[in-house]
C-alpha positions in Angstrom: 99.0 46.3 136.6 100.8 43.9 134.3 98.5 44.9 131.5 99.3 48.5 131.9 103.0 47.7 131.9 102.6 45.8 128.6 100.7 48.7 127.1 103.4 51.1 128.2 106.0 48.8 126.8 104.2 48.6 123.5 103.7 52.3 123.3 107.4 52.9 123.9 108.3 50.4 121.1 105.9 52.1 118.8 107.3 55.5 119.6 110.9 54.3 119.2 110.0 52.8 115.8 108.2 55.9 114.5 111.1 58.1 115.7 113.5 55.7 113.8 111.4 56.1 110.6 111.3 59.9 111.0 115.1 60.0 111.4 115.5 57.7 108.3 113.1 59.9 106.3 115.2 63.0 107.4 118.4 61.4 106.3 117.0 60.3 103.0 115.6 63.8 102.3 119.0 65.3 103.1 120.8 62.8 100.9 118.3 63.5 98.1 118.9 67.2 98.5 122.7 66.7 98.4 122.3 64.6 95.2 120.3 67.3 93.6 122.9 69.9 94.5 125.7 67.8 93.1 123.7 67.2 89.9 123.1 71.0 89.6 126.8 71.7 90.1 127.7 69.1 87.4 125.2 70.6 85.0 126.5 74.2 85.5 130.1 73.0 85.1 129.2 71.2 81.9 127.5 74.3 80.6 130.5 76.4 81.4 132.8 74.0 79.6 130.5 74.0 76.6 130.3 77.7 76.7 134.1 78.0 76.8 134.5 75.5 74.1 132.1 77.5 71.9 134.3 80.6 72.3 137.6 78.9 71.4 139.0 79.9 68.1 140.7 77.2 66.2 144.0 78.5 65.0 144.5 76.2 62.1 141.3 77.2 60.3 140.4 80.4 62.1 136.8 79.0 62.7 134.9 78.9 65.9 133.9 75.7 67.6 130.1 75.2 67.7 129.2 74.5 71.4 126.3 72.3 70.2 128.7 70.0 68.5 130.9 69.5 71.6 129.7 66.4 73.5 130.3 66.0 77.2 
């Protein structure tokens, strides 16, 4: 009887630990996906700025900016 209670207690502890690990893994995966999404938005924003800078006409010389020369 006591042995069965200890086994049940150990099984509950194991289950709680694995559930905790699963939740932590889910949170980490969600955070990683969010980080990837933010990185992608920043990349697209940088590209749009470089693209806009490449199409700007300098009034003093009348030449176009080269987007490759513009550093972010």
